[in-house]
N, C-alpha and C positions, 0 to 999 in steps of 0.2 A: 518592470510589474513588481512592488511588493507581495509577498507570501499572500497576504490576507485578499490582495487585489486578485490574485489566481485562485485561491481556493473559492473568491467569491465569483470567479469566472466560471469555475466548472459547476459549482452548482446551482448557475444559471442557465449554463449547457444543458445540464441533466433533466433539470426541472421543464425548461421547454421543451426538449426531446417526450417526457413522458406528460405535459399537457396534449401534445400531437396527437404519440402514441401511446396508449399507459400500458400496453403490453409489450413494449419493449423494454428488455435486461439491459444495463450500464455493466461494464469491467472499468474499472480505472488503471490505469496503465502508467506508470510514471517512471522519471531515471532514479529519480532517491527518493525515499520516505519523506512524505507529506508530512508527517508529524515529525520526525526527528528522533534522536535516541533520547529515550526516555522523558519525553515533553522538552529536551533541553531547548530553548529560543530566549531569543530577548522575551523581556518580563511582557512587553507589548502585543507581542506574537501567540503568548500560550492560550487565552482568552480564544481568540481567530482561531486554534488549531482546538482547543476541544471542541469548540462549537463545530466544526469541521467533522469528526468525531461522530459528536451527536448526530451532527445530521446525517451520515453516513448509515449510523445504527439507528436508525428511529425509525420504525414499525408504521407507524399511526398516522403518518404524510404521505404514506404509499410511496416510499422511495426508490425506486428501483436498480439503486447498488448493488450487483449480485456478489463482487469482490475487489478490491483494492490489493495489485502487481504493483511491485516497489522492483525495481531495477537493483540496488545494493544497498549496502552501507559501508561506510569509510570505517567501520570499526570492523567490519568481516568477525561478527561473532553470532550474529542472531540472524541467518539465515538459512534456508532447506533447500539442499541441493538436490533439485528435481530432476528427474532425467525418463527417457519414455519408459526405460526401466521397474524404475521406482514409482512412479506417479499416481499408482492407484492403490498403494499401498496405506496403509489403515496410520501408520504414524513413518512419516516421512525422515530420512536421515538427515541428520545435522551434523555438524561438526562433534568432535568426543569434548571439547572444553566443557568442565563439569558449571561451569558459572553462565551458560549458553542461558540466554532467559527472552523470553519473546518479548521487545517492551512497545509495538503499538498495539496499543488495546482497542481494536477495531471488534465488533460483536463477535465477528467469526476469523476464522483464521486467516492469518495475513503473511503469504510468502515472498521472496525475497530469491528472485530469480537471476542470475549472475547470468549476462548475453556475450559480456564481451570475450571470455572465453571459451564460448563456444565458437565464434568465426572462425575461419581457417586463416589468417594472415596475423590474429594475436599473437602477440610475444610477451610475456610477462617479466620483467625487467626487475 
């Protein structure tokens, strides 16, 4: 399934649920970022990606997407290290890299949550 087809599939599912029960709030959890690093994608994907971000951010359509959570980035420089101890802090900690930039421009903050190292058997090579 191509990226545009995947994003349209997500939009269709969320829209169908919203039509059935408008009170339902949606949290999208993905393995990798939906948009990618600084919208770097093939030229044919850029419009699809921008359309998806605009769809998530559009309050006028009664969108019920409350948050988008992405599993990781391969550049390992733009995610917050969220733990049970710091999850309620106003400014979550992040890597000390001064070039650390948030490059996904969803309307509300997007957090990258690393899940693999939280598993008991994970070994970093």
